[in-house]
ZAMARGU-4260 file (C-alpha; in steps of 0.2 Angstrom, whole numbers, plus 5000, padded with zeros to 4 digits):
<rodrens>
0) 5408/5269/6117 | 5414/5286/6120 | 5403/5300/6115 | 5406/5310/6100 | 5401/5328/6097
5) 5400/5336/6080 | 5389/5347/6069 | 5382/5344/6051 | 5375/5356/6039 | 5358/5354/6031
10) 5359/5359/6013 | 5350/5359/5997 | 5340/5368/6003 | 5351/5376/6017 | 5342/5376/6034
15) 5356/5378/6046 | 5368/5367/6056 | 5363/5353/6067 | 5373/5348/6082 | 5374/5330/6088
20) 5379/5320/6103 | 5382/5302/6098 | 5385/5287/6108 | 5382/5274/6095 | 5366/5266/6099
25) 5358/5283/6105 | 5360/5301/6099 | 5353/5318/6102 | 5353/5333/6090 | 5348/5351/6092
30) 5344/5365/6080 | 5346/5379/6093 | 5357/5373/6107 | 5343/5372/6120 | 5331/5358/6114
35) 5339/5341/6111 | 5329/5327/6102 | 5334/5310/6108 | 5334/5295/6097 | 5339/5277/6101
40) 5339/5259/6094 | 5323/5250/6100 | 5332/5233/6100 | 5324/5228/6084 | 5336/5237/6072
45) 5325/5253/6071 | 5331/5270/6077 | 5316/5279/6085 | 5313/5296/6094 | 5313/5292/6113
50) 5312/5309/6121 | 5316/5328/6122 | 5330/5335/6134 | 5331/5354/6137 | 5345/5364/6143
55) 5342/5369/6162 | 5327/5357/6163 | 5333/5340/6159 | 5322/5326/6151 | 5305/5334/6147
60) 5298/5320/6136 | 5301/5301/6137 | 5307/5289/6151 | 5324/5289/6157 | 5325/5270/6158
65) 5339/5265/6146 | 5345/5283/6142 | 5358/5285/6156 | 5373/5286/6144 | 5365/5298/6132
70) 5359/5309/6146 | 5376/5309/6154 | 5384/5313/6138 | 5372/5328/6136 | 5376/5334/6154
75) 5394/5333/6151 | 5395/5339/6133 | 5408/5352/6128 | 5404/5370/6124 | 5394/5374/6108
80) 5396/5375/6094 | 5404/5358/6090 | 5416/5356/6075 | 5408/5353/6058 | 5412/5336/6052
85) 5404/5335/6035 | 5420/5339/6025 | 5415/5330/6010 | 5405/5342/5999 | 5396/5339/5982
90) 5396/5355/5971 | 5386/5359/5955 | 5399/5365/5943 | 5398/5380/5931 | 5397/5373/5914
95) 5409/5385/5906 | 5423/5386/5920 | 5421/5369/5928 | 5422/5378/5945 | 5410/5375/5960
100) 5394/5385/5958 | 5382/5379/5971 | 5383/5367/5986 | 5372/5351/5983 | 5376/5340/5998
105) 5388/5336/6012 | 5394/5320/6020 | 5405/5314/6034 | 5416/5299/6033 | 5416/5297/6014
110) 5405/5297/5999 | 5401/5279/5997 | 5383/5276/5993 | 5380/5294/5987 | 5379/5291/5969
115) 5360/5296/5967 | 5362/5313/5975 | 5352/5327/5966 | 5360/5337/5953 | 5349/5352/5954
120) 5351/5366/5967 | 5337/5371/5978 | 5337/5388/5987 | 5322/5384/5998 | 5310/5369/6000
125) 5295/5369/5988 | 5283/5373/6002 | 5292/5389/6007 | 5287/5404/5997 | 5293/5418/6010
130) 5308/5423/6000 | 5307/5441/5994 | 5319/5450/5983 | 5318/5469/5982 | 5326/5469/5965
135) 5313/5456/5959 | 5299/5466/5967 | 5304/5481/5957 | 5305/5471/5941 | 5287/5463/5945
140) 5280/5481/5946 | 5286/5484/5928 | 5281/5467/5921 | 5263/5466/5926 | 5261/5447/5921
145) 5276/5442/5930 | 5271/5425/5939 | 5287/5417/5945 | 5289/5416/5964 | 5306/5424/5969
150) 5312/5407/5975 | 5309/5400/5958 | 5317/5414/5949 | 5333/5411/5960 | 5333/5392/5957
155) 5331/5394/5938 | 5345/5407/5937 | 5358/5397/5946 | 5354/5380/5938 | 5354/5387/5921
160) 5372/5391/5923 | 5375/5372/5924 | 5363/5366/5910 | 5359/5358/5898 | 5369/5343/5905
165) 5374/5348/5923 | 5391/5341/5930 | 5393/5338/5949 | 5409/5334/5959 | 5413/5328/5976
170) 5427/5337/5985 | 5436/5333/6002 | 5439/5350/6010 | 5454/5353/6020 | 5456/5365/6035
175) 5463/5377/6023 | 5448/5376/6012 | 5458/5367/5998 | 5447/5355/5988 | 5453/5337/5983
180) 5443/5332/5968 | 5434/5315/5969 | 5420/5307/5959 | 5405/5316/5951 | 5393/5316/5937
185) 5398/5319/5919 | 5416/5324/5924 | 5431/5324/5912 | 5442/5309/5919 | 5456/5320/5923
190) 5445/5331/5935 | 5443/5317/5947 | 5460/5320/5955 | 5461/5339/5953 | 5464/5351/5967
195) 5453/5367/5968 | 5459/5381/5978 | 5449/5388/5992 | 5447/5404/5983 | 5437/5395/5969
200) 5424/5389/5981 | 5409/5400/5984 | 5410/5406/6002 | 5391/5405/6005 | 5382/5390/5997
205) 5381/5398/5980 | 5393/5409/5969 | 5392/5427/5974 | 5399/5435/5958 | 5387/5437/5943
210) 5387/5446/5927 | 5371/5456/5927 | 5366/5468/5940 | 5349/5459/5942 | 5358/5442/5945
215) 5370/5450/5957 | 5356/5458/5967 | 5346/5442/5968 | 5360/5432/5975 | 5364/5446/5987
220) 5346/5446/5993 | 5347/5427/5995 | 5362/5428/6006 | 5354/5442/6016 | 5338/5432/6018
225) 5348/5418/6026 | 5361/5429/6035 | 5357/5422/6053 | 5360/5404/6047 | 5375/5408/6036
230) 5383/5415/6052 | 5384/5397/6058 | 5398/5393/6046 | 5415/5394/6053 | 5425/5397/6037
235) 5419/5415/6033 | 5430/5430/6030 | 5429/5444/6043 | 5422/5455/6030 | 5408/5443/6026
240) 5404/5439/6044 | 5404/5458/6048 | 5391/5460/6034 | 5381/5445/6039 | 5380/5450/6057
245) 5372/5467/6052 | 5360/5459/6040 | 5355/5445/6052 | 5348/5459/6064 | 5335/5461/6050
250) 5328/5444/6056 | 5330/5446/6074 | 5319/5431/6079 | 5329/5420/6067 | 5345/5426/6075
255) 5338/5423/6092 | 5335/5404/6088 | 5352/5401/6082 | 5364/5413/6091 | 5370/5400/6104
260) 5378/5390/6089 | 5388/5405/6082 | 5406/5400/6080 | 5412/5417/6083 | 5407/5436/6082
265) 5416/5450/6074 | 5404/5463/6083 | 5396/5455/6098 | 5387/5472/6102 | 5378/5470/6085
270) 5372/5453/6089 | 5367/5458/6106 | 5357/5472/6098 | 5348/5459/6087 | 5344/5449/6102
275) 5336/5464/6111 | 5326/5467/6095 | 5320/5449/6096 | 5314/5451/6114 | 5305/5467/6110
280) 5296/5459/6095 | 5291/5444/6106 | 5284/5455/6120 | 5274/5465/6107 | 5266/5450/6098
285) 5266/5438/6113 | 5273/5423/6102 | 5285/5420/6088 | 5277/5426/6072 | 5291/5423/6059
290) 5292/5409/6046 | 5308/5401/6052 | 5300/5384/6055 | 5293/5384/6037 | 5311/5382/6030
295) 5309/5364/6033
</rodrens>
């Protein structure tokens, strides 16, 4: 089997983009473009971890026996990043407009077997409490008994727009961003074949435009928080990418982990400045101290 090289997004909650080298009975995936985790069929129908391969080092963990093909595919792989193949997208819909509100799932190759996908949007894993919104912090200072974590406020704010009976819909997205409607949950029958313009899909995971100043600020804080990971999406306007590149430098160690997977840069000097800041932070503390790995 010829190797295939592709990327998939990790959504609901969003945790970046994973790149794969796949030869059928064995595969390798990476979250940073350096360390690749190898998996292979054990001969009994189970796919198991079999090793770790590192750029510039080779096989670090595991035995090379039986891994010749996947190791060769890694050695001869094309330049990163690979194209994103999960062109089927499941969106939570705005109950009033029926338009896409927040991204719930993605798939490659079709939506068969995807009937039980969650209909609630999650901005972060339940174990992750690191998200901090400056606008919510100011609100908390005024409301002394405020108890909601900023993550929970954000999740409730978005999901409330779809309640009380959330609708979801699968779309197949074309290269131009046009969405061809497919099946979903609680959909009017005629929507199953509708087409939704690219401009009606949120550019970054969840709708950016909100009615109140508080809601707008919280969503902006969320996008700012995930800026290094959102830069991994190829379908961003220059204006959005420019803003995200600037915001990504506020999390230099996150940026340093994923910069090899960036599809393009509007301002390479800005990204380089963020990487320099990451190296300075590393030199000062002696180890990575951010909460990137807690995203899940």
